[in-house]
C-alpha positions, 0 to 999 in steps of 0.5 A: 262052750263051744257056743264060745269059742264061735263068739270069740272066732267072730270078734277076731274076724271083725278086728281083722276086717276093721284094720284092714279097710276101716283104718286108712288115714286120709292123705289130706288131713296128714299133708304138708302143710302149704303155708310150712315154712320150706328148707333153708336153701327153699327159703332162700330162693323166696325171698329173692334176695339172695341170688348170688349167695344160692350161686354160691352154695351150688358149687358147694356140697353145701348145697344138698344138706340146706336144701333137704334137712339137718339144723343149720344156723346161716349168716347169708350175703344179701344181692346188696353185698355180695356186689358191694364186696366184687366192687371192691374185690374189683370181679365183675361177677361171682363166676370170676370168685375161684371155686377156692375162695367161694367155698372159704366164704359158703363155709364160713356162713355156717354154723351147725344147729339152728341158733335164734338170737337169744339160743345165740347168747347161750353157752352150747351146753348150757341155758343162760342168756346173753352169756356167749357171743360166739359159734365155730362155723363149718371153715377149717384152716389149710394145712401149709407147708414149711422150710425149716431154713425159715423156722431157725428161731422156734424152739428145737429147731435144731431137732428138725430135720432140714427141708419141708414139714406140711403143719395142720395150722387150724390145730383141727380146730373149726375159726369161729364166727362173732356176733353182738346181740345186745343181751350179751353186752348188757349180760359183760357191760360191754358199752356201744361205744366198745363196739364202735372201738373195735370197728369203727367204721358202725355204730350200733343201736338199741336192739340191732344184731351185728355179725363183726362189722355187719349189720343183720338186716334180718333176724331170725328168719325160720325155715324148716331147717334151720334159721337164718340171718340176712347179713349185708357184707360178706366175709371171708374168713377172718383171720386169728390173732397170730396170723393177723400179725403177718396181714398184708395191709400192715406190711411188716410192722408186727415181724417184731413181735411174730418172731418172740411169739414163735419163739414159744413154739415148736413143731410137734408131729400129730399123724399121717395123712393120705395126700389126694392130690398126690397120692402121697401119704404125708406126717402131719404136724402141728405148730404149739406154743408154749401155754398152759401148766407144763409149759407156761411161758404164755399166756395163751396160743394166739392161733387158738381158736378156742378161749382157754379158761372153758375147761369143757370147751365152750366158746363164750369170750375172746381173749385181746391183744395188744401187739408193739410195732417194730419200731416200738419194741428197737425204740425200748431197747436201745433205751434207757431201758433196764432189759437193754442193760443186758441184752442187745436184742430180744433173740438173746433174752431166756424165755423166762424173761421174753415171756415176762417180758410180753406178759404185760401185752396178754388180756384174757378178756378183750373188752379189757383192752375197751374205752370203757376199760381206759385206765384199769386194763388189768393183764393176765398176770392181774399186772395194771397196765398204762394202755390209752386211746393216743397209744393204738395205731391198728385195730381189729376183731379176729376170729379169736379175740381183739387185736390191737397195734400199738406205738409203745412198749408195755413194762411190768413189775418183773424186772423193775423189782428185786426179781429184775436182777435175778431175771436179767442177769445169768450168773445169776441163774441158779439162785433164780432157779431155787426162787422159782422152785421156792414159789416164792418169785411172785412174792419177790415182784410186791411193791406192797413189801421192801425186800433185800436179796444178797445176790449169790452168783453162779460161781459162789455155791463153793465149799458151802456147809449144808444147812441140813447136816452136821458135816456134808458141804457142797460145792455146785459144778458148774466146769461141766461138759454139760453146765450151762448158766442158762438151763439150769433144769439139772443141777450137779453139786459134789458132796463131801463130809458124809459120815461114812464116806460112801456117798460123797459123790457128785449128785447127780451121778453125771455119768447115769443115763438119767438124772436120778430123781431123787439126788435131783430132789436133794440138789435143789432142796439144798440149794434151795434152803441155801438161798433162803438165807441170802433174802430177808424181808426188810430194809438192810441199813449197813450203818446199823451194826445190827441183826436181820432175819432171812428167810431161812430163819438164821439171822445176818450180821450187816456192819461197817457199811457193807460187811455182811455175816452170817453164824458160819462167817463169825464162827470162821472169823469172815465176813461178806463185802457189798459189791455192788447195789442195784436199787429197785423198785421194791428193796435193794439187790446187793452183789456180794463178794462171798455166800452168806453162811448158815451156823455151822453147829447145832445148839450143843456144838456151840455150846461144846465150843464155849465150854467155859462159860456153858459146862455146867448147862451142858451137863444138865442137858446130858443128865436129863437124857435131852440130847440125839447123838448125830452118827458121824458128827461130835455136835449132838441134837436136843430132843424137845425142840422142833428145828422147822422152828426157831429159839432162843437159849437164855442159855445160863453160865456156869455160876448160874447153874451154881446156884440154882443147885444152892437154891434145890432146884436141881441136883447136881447133874454129876450126881445123877447117875448114883442115885436109885431109880426113883430118885433119878427119875425124880432128878431127871424130871427136874433137870430136863424142865430147868433146860425147857425154862430157858428155851424161848419160842422165838428168835429174840437177837439184841436188834431193838426190834422184837418184843411182845410175850413169848412162851417157853419151852416148859409147862406146868399142866395140860388144858384142854389136851394142850399144854399151858408153857410159861409165858416171858415178856420182852424187853429188848435194847441194840445191846441186851435182852431182859425176859421176865415171867408174867406169873412171877414177874422173875426178871433175867437179862442176857450178860456178856454173850449175846447173839451167838448163832447156832443153828436156828437157835441163837444163844445168849448167856446169863448170869442167874437162871429163869426161875 
């Protein structure tokens, strides 16, 4: 045992000696190879053609990281590039360039991480060849001080305290540089001619690389800590498209469009920051444009360096922006334009109008306004813009997209369609709000469909039947101090006719600290349902004396060349008159003397009003327990109908019901309550089925248009858990409607009373019953 211990100790001592004296590395073996490329700074020194750029680096804090390490990509202008730049600027030597401008040039030439001509076209977080052509530089636009006197056209200007505001114009973004490599052009089908259109003094040949309009004279120069590209031009930081609007080279040419854009902007407080020069803490603001989900006025922010559609923040493409000159804007408004009929200046236009007016100038991708897309340039709203090469007066590829000045104004469908009068005339602002709440404004701008709108002015929402109530009537309050026809974010509405009276009040409460969300929702729903009754998805012929179905599902009767009636108007023996017609690209907008009222009663109440003909059918409904009481009203609902849909009642008159009793189809409703329980149940079932047979699941006025095969509400069997309804074929003329049971062949035709309009249901009298 002792011998084993001695042996083990000897082995341990041997390992200690080897570790101490026998494992030293050979310094020559691990020395830095002589042929290893130096750091970026050293590489630039050794190449001998970047003297000026190195002198610029020496004046900044970027020398040390480029000497020592990190990972960088540098777009370095050659000495020839600097000499050309200084000549153009009238500068005799690099020492004459201000330190501020030197820093700008250096920061705008450096990108974090080393990228070669392959990886430069990757998304930073994904590896797809040819996708990207942009990277963030080290340059950020410095803060700028604004005086409120120069901002009187921006949003909420009147809420700003007068004085000066320090604004971080970059919004925290680093400015980007843009380069063009063949793999990128191939991926996105950007033609060499497109590049040469954007940079008129340059040509692009296969295999070349360009940075904006500069040639990359040497590519992929590898250094220890990154990659160098040699440029034949010096770049100061490129302007964004917003900054370019006021470039000195244009004079005041684009100030009108700039002012229009700034109407969608506001100042937003961001943070407090120490001013190192003054030693004082300043409030820092940002200039924010109304874009995105909450303030969807502009398709994108022309001052932003990021591309809007990249949710993860990667830089893929760049926008396109067409900018009309002041002369073009003025000429358009003073010529025979639809906007000029309503407004004498762009400052007068509400933002929703202004936003739609300028939407044809915004493009998701810069190549949409390049030559290969002429004739097929679709704006961000997918509207085709009639953009041509001869319209172009200025071109500049900016840090965040392609800026093209044009000598004309492009229009879209917004104002030429039936939406135009709603958008442009503030007298229809409530109706416009309802259309927008219903999200049908885009559909109403389609030229693929014809529409008719019976316009309701703001002051015509007076004493109107609530479409969702048997008793309520509403009036929109336009006499309140807070009422503004151009701002209908909150609409106040008086309600009368509540069953108990307790809720007869103004919705929402004008005296409340903040409007109730439930009240606002009720008001908007009520007005939207009323407005749907004024919109028809076809042309109306007022000379046809015929019926037209509105989007509400109810019908409008047009007659006498200029009169329109809804169910409520017919009941009250009133009509609305066409006062003026605005012809648009996709239909007519009719200025009416009054609103078109929906039917006032449900089907039961309408039958009661015509009880001389239908008292027996009313008894059928009552004895079949088919009615639901409405609290506070004498009217009733029919319990087997879903009034989210529309129906036709072929109502058998008293003689027809008497014939059904005589034929043994049903018992006399008046004796049902005297029957024993079993017979009563059978009688009620037969009466209910009799009633259901007379309701057809389709609105069928005598319009001569609606034909086909439609089910009734009656079924005698269920297959695969679904009822199999009786089917009826329809023959429709402008004087009568006939329906034929496809199984039995029995036909019923309307009688002398037709087109009695109740809520969601058209009633026709029949002289015989449906079998």
